[in-house]
BAPA-751507 format. One record per residue (C-alpha): x, y, z; residue in one letter. Coordinates in steps of 0.2 Angstrom, whole numbers, padded with zeros to 4 digits, always signed. Layout:
N
XYZa
...
// end
This chain:
203
+0067+0101+0110m
+0084+0098+0114g
+0094+0080+0107k
+0092+0066+0118g
+0108+0054+0124i
+0109+0041+0114k
+0103+0021+0119w
+0110+0009+0121t
+0110-0005+0115t
+0106-0013+0126n
+0090-0001+0133e
+0085+0001+0114d
+0081-0017+0117n
+0076-0018+0134q
+0061-0005+0131l
+0056-0014+0114a
+0054-0032+0125r
+0048-0021+0136s
+0033-0015+0124w
+0031-0032+0118v
+0026-0040+0132c
+0015-0026+0138t
+0010-0011+0126s
-0002-0002+0140e
+0013-0004+0159d
+0021+0018+0159p
+0039+0016+0151i
+0050+0030+0161k
+0064+0033+0150g
+0073+0044+0167a
+0088+0047+0159d
+0082+0047+0140q
+0069+0063+0129t
+0056+0056+0117t
+0066+0065+0101d
+0081+0052+0106s
+0067+0036+0105f
+0058+0042+0091w
+0074+0047+0079a
+0078+0025+0084n
+0058+0018+0079n
+0060+0030+0065r
+0074+0018+0058s
+0065+0003+0062t
+0049+0008+0054q
+0061+0009+0042k
+0071-0007+0040f
+0052-0019+0042s
+0047-0012+0027g
+0062-0017+0021y
+0064-0034+0026y
+0043-0035+0019a
+0047-0032+0003q
+0061-0041+0004v
+0052-0057+0011k
+0040-0050-0003g
+0051-0058-0020r
+0048-0076-0012k
+0066-0081-0018e
+0069-0099-0021s
+0080-0104-0008g
+0083-0087+0003k
+0082-0090+0024t
+0076-0079+0034d
+0094-0074+0037e
+0096-0071+0021d
+0082-0060+0017a
+0089-0051+0035m
+0106-0048+0026q
+0096-0043+0014d
+0083-0030+0023a
+0103-0023+0030h
+0110-0021+0010s
+0097-0012+0005l
+0090-0001+0018h
+0110+0003+0017l
+0109+0009+0001s
+0091+0017+0002l
+0096+0028+0019e
+0116+0028+0017h
+0121+0021+0032e
+0121+0003+0043v
+0104-0004+0052f
+0109+0000+0071q
+0093-0011+0080h
+0089-0026+0071e
+0092-0032+0090g
+0076-0019+0093v
+0068-0027+0079w
+0069-0043+0082r
+0060-0042+0097t
+0048-0028+0091l
+0043-0041+0073s
+0038-0055+0088s
+0020-0044+0093s
+0006-0045+0080p
+0009-0024+0080k
+0027-0026+0070w
+0022-0042+0061r
+0027-0043+0042v
+0012-0046+0030l
+0012-0064+0023p
+0009-0062+0004p
-0009-0065-0001s
-0013-0083-0010k
-0020-0075-0022k
-0004-0065-0023l
+0005-0081-0022a
-0003-0091-0038q
+0001-0077-0047l
+0018-0076-0042a
+0018-0099-0046e
+0013-0095-0065s
+0025-0083-0068f
+0036-0098-0065d
+0026-0110-0072a
+0027-0101-0086s
+0049-0102-0088d
+0049-0118-0090e
+0049-0128-0104v
+0044-0143-0106g
+0050-0161-0116d
+0066-0152-0116g
+0062-0145-0134g
+0064-0127-0142p
+0057-0112-0135t
+0042-0107-0142r
+0043-0086-0144p
+0033-0078-0135v
+0016-0068-0147g
+0015-0048-0141c
-0004-0050-0134k
+0005-0064-0120m
+0022-0055-0119a
+0010-0038-0115k
+0001-0050-0103r
+0012-0056-0094k
+0022-0038-0091a
+0006-0033-0084l
+0003-0046-0073e
+0019-0045-0067e
+0016-0023-0066t
-0001-0026-0053s
+0011-0042-0042v
+0025-0028-0040d
+0010-0017-0035l
+0002-0026-0026k
+0018-0029-0016l
+0022-0013-0014q
+0005-0011-0007d
+0005-0024+0007l
+0023-0016+0010v
+0014+0003+0012r
+0000-0005+0024v
+0017-0013+0036q
+0023+0005+0037e
+0006+0012+0042d
+0004-0002+0055k
+0020+0003+0061n
+0019+0024+0059r
+0003+0023+0072l
+0010+0012+0085f
+0029+0024+0083a
+0013+0036+0089d
+0007+0030+0101y
+0021+0022+0109m
+0027+0040+0107l
+0011+0046+0115l
+0013+0036+0130q
+0032+0042+0134m
+0023+0059+0134l
+0009+0056+0146l
+0023+0048+0158n
+0035+0062+0157s
+0036+0077+0167t
+0050+0083+0158s
+0043+0105+0153p
+0048+0101+0137q
+0038+0083+0135d
+0020+0093+0147v
+0024+0108+0131a
+0024+0094+0117t
+0007+0086+0126l
+0000+0104+0130s
+0000+0108+0110q
-0004+0091+0103l
-0018+0092+0114k
-0022+0110+0108a
-0023+0103+0087d
-0034+0091+0092y
-0046+0100+0099v
-0044+0113+0085s
-0044+0101+0073n
-0058+0093+0081r
-0067+0112+0078s
-0067+0112+0063r
-0071+0097+0059t
-0091+0101+0072d
-0093+0111+0063q
-0111+0113+0053p
-0109+0116+0033s
-0114+0136+0025t
-0118+0124+0011e
// end
């Protein structure tokens, strides 16, 4: 399938608004192909995951705009390119399907307990941390990091499923011979996989 024309910022934002307002309405990109949309969508998925990761840190004094800048920096560092679709992301982030998942209550309590354990009381000298306590704290911090990674992974999975749904809708409403062929192949793959799944076990 050939590479489509690059979408403008206004076209990206309008498409995002259309999906948030009514995801069941057919989307008709008259002069665009699904390849162009898919590339933009994947970039937005990745940025959403980075933003979720930044928000999950719950750094004191950080505003939403600070988190946005940190997410841009993280995206640039890991993807080696500037994220170009912030307008699209801001529009989609208002939809439950793209909303950043908040940390769980238990996760927040763990984070607070870490902060409290670092405070020094009465202005006296700090008592050296015992070996067992140091190991336990390290394990707890590792557990929090793993849970944050799980949250980011869940958010990315949600975004990926939503992107697949949007792509399927575009294929269903496209009259391009290439898109029709792609949809036919997807149907054939689905039927083939379903047939193998439905076959009775020979054991």
